[in-house]
N, C-alpha and C positions, 0 to 999 in steps of 0.2 A: 617411131610413134606417129609421125605425120603421114607415113604411107598407109598405116592401118586405119587411121582416121579418115583419110581420103577414100580408102576402099569401102569403109562402112557407110560413108555418105553416098557413094555411088550405088551401093546395094539398096540403100533406103530410097533414094530419089529416082534411080534408073534401074529397077530390078530386071527389066526386059533385056538388058545387056548381058545378064548372066544366065538367061534361060538356056542358051545352047550348051553352056558348061554343065548346068544342072541336068539337062536331058542326057548328055553324054555320060555323066556320072551314073545316072539311073540305069542306063543301058549296060553299063559295065558291071553293075552289081549281080544280075543274074548270070552273066558270063563267069564272073569270079566264083560264084557259088557252084556253078556247074563244074568248073575245074577242081575246086576244093572237094566237091562230092565224089568226083571220079577218083581223086587222090585218096580219100577216105576209104572208098570201096577196095582200093588196091592194097592199102596198108593195114587198116584195122583188123580184118579177118586174120591176117598173119600174126599180129600182136596177140590176139585172143587165143589163137591156136598154139602159140609158143607156150603160153601159161597152161592151157588145158592139157598139154601133153607132158607136163612136168609135175608129177605128184608132190614132190618136195616143195616146189614153189607155191603150189596151191595151198598146202598146209601152212606154210609160213605166211602167205597172204591172209589166210583165215585168222592166224594168231595175231598178225598186225592189226587187223580190224577189231578183234576181240580186245586187244590191249588198249587201243584208242577208245573203244566204247567204255571200258572199265575206267580209264583215266578221266574221261568226260563225266562219267556217272558219279565217281567218288570224289573227284577233286575239282569239279566244275570248270575244267579246261574247255576252251573253245577253239575251233579252227585248227585242230591238230592234223598233221599229215604224216605219211609214212610210205615206205615201199618195201617190198619183199625181195629177198635173194635166196639162193639155194642154201646158204649156211645160216640164215636167220632173217631178221628184218630190222629196218630203221624206224625210229620214231623221231620226227623232226620238230625242232622248236622247244625242246626241253633240255634241262641241264642236271637233272637228278636221276642218275642211273638206278639208285636203290628203289625209288618210287616206281620207275618204269618196270623194273624187274618184278616187284610185288604185283603190279597190275598185270603183267604178262603171265605170271604163275596163276593168278586168279582167273584170268581169261581162259587159259588152258584147262584148268580144272572145271570151269563152268561149261566149256565146250564138251569135255569128256563126260559131263553129267547130262548132256542133252540140250543145252541152251543154244541151239543152232542159229538163232536169230543174231547172235553176236558176230557171225561172219559177214553181216550186211553193214555197210557204212555208206551213207548217202554222198559223201564227198570223195568217194573212191574214184580213181582214174578210170576204172571200168565203166562207171556211170557216165562219165564225160565221153568216153569212147562210144558207148552205146547210144548216147544222145546224138553224137555226130554221125554215127552210122545210120540211125533212124532218120535223121534229117536228110542225109545223102540219098537213102533209098526212096523216101517219100518224095523228095524234090525231083529226082530223075524219073520216078514213076508218073508223077503229075505232068512232067514235061513230055514224056512219051505219050501219055493218054490224051492230053489236051493239044499237043503240038504247038503250044504257045510259050514262047521264050520271054516271059514278062516278070515284072517286079511282083505282081500279085501271086504268081506261081511260087515264088520264093517265100513270100510272107505266109502263104497257106502251108508250105512245107515246114517252116519254122514253128508255126502255131501247133500243127499236128505233132511235130517232133517233141514239143514241150510236154505233151500229154503222154506220148508213147515212150520217150526217152527214159524217165525215171523208173517206170515199171520194167522196161527192157534191161536197164542197168541192174536192178535188183535180181532179175531172173538170171542174168549172166554171172553176177557175183555168186549166187547160190549154186549154180549148176556148172559153171565153166571155169571161173578164175579162183574159186576157193573150194575148200571141202571141210566139213565139220568132223571128218573121220581123222582125229588127231590122237587116238589112243596110244599110238606108238611113238609119240613125240615127247621130248622133255626139254625144259629150259636149262641151258648151261649157265648163263649169266648175262649181265648187261654191263656195258661200258660206254663211256663218253667217246664219241668218234672224233677223228682228227678234224681240225677246223676246216671249214669250207666244203665239207661233204654235203651234198644235197642241193648245191646251187648257190649262186651269189646271194639270193634273197634270204637264205638261211644262215649266212655267215654271222657269227656273234650270238646267235640265238641258241645254239646247242643242238647236237644230234646224238641220239642214243642208239647203239646197236645192240640188239638182243640176239645172242647166239643160241641156236637150237640144234638138236640132233635127233635122229631116229634110232630107236632101240629095238632089238629083235622081238621083244614082246613087252607088254605092259599090263600091270594089274591095276585096274581102275575101280575105286570104291564108288559105287552108285547109290 
């Protein structure tokens, strides 16, 4: 406690002593963002391509979003999350498989009837990836055009990415990571997943797995 009090007094009465550390920290921020941007450019396209090349994953991803949208619309849930797999999808943070299955079947039916907006969900990981990708591209482009490795370049990239990222995320969801063409998909059922699936922060909150399958043909009432 005494150490932190002494440090606080030094910062308050002798701030010039800490200027070199502050300057060093500010210089490190653009460097860190540059390295992170390069990493994003190397990793993010591969992640998006993996989903884009897997039709079943795109369909299950769309159904995951549709299910979450229905759950939030009908039951006033907030901050729901999920992720898709080849055999179905997970809804994280819920403990009622019957409710989730009802929402999944309604989401599927509404997608089959043309409500394609249900494939979009603003908290999807695709949106986060798109925002990171936009930030990386904008930052590196500004760095290349200006030749200035500064904090202002970083701030400009972040501000521009905040405008571009959400729109890019929605575009990617609609055209790359999901598909509303789910006429030949059916819901088999929903079950409570084993404890701990979905990460430490979800333990004890419940995870529901919704199993799906593709059928050779489907008759859809429109």
